[in-house]
C-alpha positions, 0 to 999 in steps of 0.5 A: 372891297378889300379886307385889310389888317393893320400891321402894327405900329402907330399911324393914320388910318390913311397910311398905306404902309400900315395895312396888309395888303398895302394901300389906303383903305377905300370905301367898302373895305373891311378893316381890322386892327389887333395891335398898335395905334390908329389915328382917325380924324374928321371923315377918314372912316366913311360909313361904308367901311367896317372897322373891328378892333381887338387884342391890345389895339388903340384907336384915336378918334379926333373930331370924327363925325361918324365912326362905327366900330366893332370892339373886343379884347383889351382894346382902347378907344380914345375920343375927342369931340367925336361921334361914335357907335361901338358894338361889343363882340366876343373876343377871339384874339389869339393869346388874349383870354376870351373875356372883354376888358375894353376902355374908352376915354372921352375928352370934350363933348362926345356922342357915343352909342354903346351896345352888345348885339349878341347875348352871352358876350361877357366882360367890361367896358369902362368909359372914362369921361372928362366932359359931356358924353351924350348917347345910349347904352344897350345890350346884354351881359357885358358890364358898362361903367361911365366914370366921370363928367356928365352923361346925357342919357338918351334911351338906355337899357340896363340889367339884361342877362346879368348885366350891371351898369354903373354910372359914376357921373352926373346924369343930365338932360332928357332921357329914358332908362329901362331896367329889366333882366331879359333871360337872366336871374338878375340885373342892376343899374347903379347911380353913384351921382346926381340924376336930373328931373328929365330922366325916367327910369322904368322898372320892368320884367324879364322872363325870370329874376328881378332887376335892381336899381341902386341909388347911392345919393337919394337926395340928388336923384330927381328922376321919375320911376315908373313901376311896370313889374311884379318883380323888382327892387330899388335901394335908397342907400343911406336914406335915414327915414323912419316912416313914409307916406305914399301919395299919387306919383310920389313917396315922401320919407320922414325922420320924425316929423321932418320930410327928408326926401321925396321920390317920384314914383308911379306905382299902379295898383296891379303892381303893389310895392313894399317899403322896408328898412335897410337895403337889399344888401343889408346896408343902411337905407330904404328898400322898395320892392315888389309885393308878392300878389296871389297867383303871381310869380314868387319874388326874390325869396333869397333877398333879406328884406328888413322890417316894414317901414311904418306909414307916417302918422300925420298930426 
């Protein structure tokens, strides 16, 4: 096993001249790149090798079948019809601030599992997607953004230790989300586009604080929500409703006598909810929040809740 550092410049991962000590990487080598650009195709990065990126390095994955990479700093990973697992770590690159600002560009059909293994690893990972991206998002603190295309979520967590995940992509296929705060006072998952009916979002608890689910287009949100906490809220941004009706497995929203939206939501009697006018940020829409229960922990006293949305009167 040899520890090899990329010396800069552009080239294939197999290029002996770009490594110090010189020589093409061998199975079991520990590889690091902090500057320059590296091209990886097919099976050129065996699973037995460890590749870490940092600084301002760029790694290009072209039809790779498996690439496990530790990412940090201001590095960039470009994916084309590839499968990768990216692990975000603290940035200790000389001359670069300690926060991460990582960019991933995905073209075509790609599989990506993105995680932050350690707590208190702050910064941002932005994935620019122009095709179909399949995978999972997990970890702590680091903010993730999926921007563009379609995202087939498999099994993701969001909100842990102040994390915000923003999905500016159509969410498709079958998959699960778990929104919780872990140890943090808050955490957030925002859907900016449509979410398919085979997705499930679980609102869960952390050791403190409350998680938030923000739905920017309630009319295109078809996922099912499972409520498993006494401390959470959902913002339905822009929903023009003046009454609602709660029935088994759903909330129906009305404007006058016209049904304007239905939210699939499972609320157990042990975790009651309150439906209010306006969102938790004071904007137009509807807020669904945990109802404080006797003996339970206080919920989000600092959040401005609007007036209660009336229960719809049928007749």
